[in-house]
C-alpha positions in Angstrom: -144.2 -8.5 -41.6 -142.1 -10.4 -44.1 -142.6 -14.0 -44.8 -139.4 -15.1 -43.1 -139.4 -15.8 -39.4 -137.0 -13.6 -37.4 -134.9 -15.3 -34.9 -134.6 -14.1 -31.3 -131.6 -12.5 -29.9 -131.2 -15.7 -27.9 -131.3 -17.7 -31.1 -128.6 -15.4 -32.6 -126.4 -15.9 -29.4 -126.9 -19.8 -29.5 -126.2 -19.6 -33.2 -122.8 -18.1 -32.5 -122.1 -20.6 -29.9 -123.1 -23.5 -32.2 -121.1 -22.1 -35.0 -118.0 -22.9 -32.9 -119.1 -26.3 -31.9 -120.5 -27.2 -35.3 -118.6 -25.1 -37.8 -119.5 -27.2 -40.9 -123.3 -26.6 -40.1 -123.0 -22.9 -39.2 -124.1 -21.6 -42.6 -127.9 -21.7 -42.9 -128.6 -22.2 -39.0 -131.4 -20.2 -37.8 -132.7 -19.1 -41.1 -136.2 -19.5 -42.6 -136.7 -21.7 -45.5 -140.0 -21.6 -47.6 -140.8 -25.0 -49.0 -144.3 -25.8 -50.5 -145.7 -22.5 -49.1 -144.6 -23.6 -45.6 -142.1 -21.5 -43.7 -140.1 -23.5 -41.5 -137.1 -22.5 -39.4 -134.0 -24.4 -38.9 -133.9 -23.1 -35.3 -135.8 -26.3 -34.2 -132.3 -28.0 -33.7 -131.6 -25.3 -31.3 -134.8 -25.7 -29.6 -134.2 -29.4 -29.3 -130.8 -28.8 -27.7 -132.4 -26.1 -25.2 -135.4 -28.2 -24.3 -133.1 -31.2 -23.3 -130.5 -29.0 -21.5 -127.7 -30.2 -23.8 -126.0 -26.9 -23.5 -126.1 -27.1 -19.6 -124.7 -30.5 -19.8 -121.8 -29.6 -22.0 -121.1 -26.7 -19.8 -121.1 -28.9 -16.7 -118.9 -31.5 -18.3 -116.4 -29.0 -19.7 -116.2 -27.0 -16.5 -115.3 -30.1 -14.6 -112.5 -30.9 -17.1 -111.2 -27.4 -17.0 -111.2 -27.2 -13.3 -109.8 -30.6 -12.5 -107.6 -30.9 -15.7 -107.3 -34.7 -15.4 -104.5 -36.7 -17.0 -106.9 -38.7 -18.9 -109.8 -36.5 -19.8 -111.9 -39.2 -21.8 -111.7 -41.5 -18.8 -112.6 -38.6 -16.5 -115.6 -37.8 -18.6 -116.8 -41.5 -18.6 -116.7 -41.5 -14.7 -118.3 -38.0 -14.6 -121.1 -39.1 -16.8 -121.6 -42.2 -14.8 -121.8 -40.0 -11.6 -124.2 -37.7 -13.4 -126.5 -40.4 -14.2 -126.4 -42.0 -10.8 -127.1 -38.5 -9.3 -130.1 -37.9 -11.7 -131.5 -41.4 -10.6 -131.1 -40.2 -6.9 -128.5 -42.9 -6.3 -125.5 -40.6 -5.6 -124.7 -37.1 -4.5 -123.7 -34.6 -7.0 -120.0 -34.3 -7.9 -118.8 -30.9 -6.7 -117.1 -28.6 -9.3 -115.5 -26.3 -6.7 -113.4 -27.7 -3.9 -113.0 -26.1 -0.6 -109.7 -24.3 -1.6 -111.5 -22.9 -4.6 -114.4 -21.5 -2.5 -111.8 -20.1 0.1 -109.9 -18.3 -2.6 -112.9 -16.8 -4.2 -114.4 -15.7 -0.7 -111.1 -14.2 0.4 -110.7 -12.2 -2.9 -114.1 -10.7 -2.6 -114.1 -10.4 1.2 -115.1 -7.1 2.6 -112.3 -5.8 4.6 -111.2 -8.3 7.3 -114.6 -9.4 8.2 -116.1 -13.0 7.7 -119.0 -11.6 5.7 -119.6 -10.9 2.0 -121.8 -8.1 0.9 -124.7 -9.3 -1.2 -123.2 -7.7 -4.3 -119.9 -9.6 -3.7 -121.9 -12.8 -3.0 -123.6 -12.4 -6.4 -120.2 -11.5 -8.1 -118.8 -14.7 -6.5 -121.8 -16.8 -7.8 -121.2 -15.5 -11.3 -117.5 -16.1 -11.1 -118.2 -19.8 -10.3 -120.8 -20.0 -13.0 -123.5 -20.9 -10.4 -126.6 -20.1 -12.2 -129.4 -21.1 -9.8 -129.2 -19.8 -6.3 -131.1 -17.5 -4.0 -129.9 -14.0 -4.6 -130.9 -13.0 -1.2 -129.8 -15.9 1.1 -130.2 -16.2 4.9 -128.1 -13.4 6.4 -126.7 -13.2 10.0 -125.9 -9.6 9.4 -128.4 -7.7 7.2 -127.0 -7.3 3.7 -124.1 -9.6 4.1 -123.6 -13.4 3.6 -121.4 -15.4 6.0 -118.7 -17.9 4.9 -120.9 -20.9 5.9 -123.8 -19.7 4.0 -121.6 -19.1 1.0 -120.0 -22.5 1.1 -123.5 -24.2 1.4 -125.0 -22.4 -1.6 -121.8 -22.6 -3.8 
């Protein structure tokens, strides 16, 4: 094995993301440097961001801005961050990304025929489409293999 530390595929993917966010720092990111016989990776910056969920927070903030398209995005972000902090403190309910009209549109587009039930594959596709990362892939089912509208709304 060489002296250089190899970056994982996740690090390479995050490196591509970071190169768009921090273009001036893109060169040299996720590389090994040998100084004083100590090999040290620059990936520790990425580890810092990952450990503190910085990417998830940015995803949350930008998703809200894109979906709601406020007239004053800076003021909107201030309010969103305030709500986020209050939610994390347990003082407020989370701000929902998707409104009922969004959920209706997604449900209707993936709906199986004219029924009120989504097949599990359609449910998973809807969750992926909405960017929901943490959910039960096999939720409560009134009809085996299908998710009803109320369960879909509750989880989304």
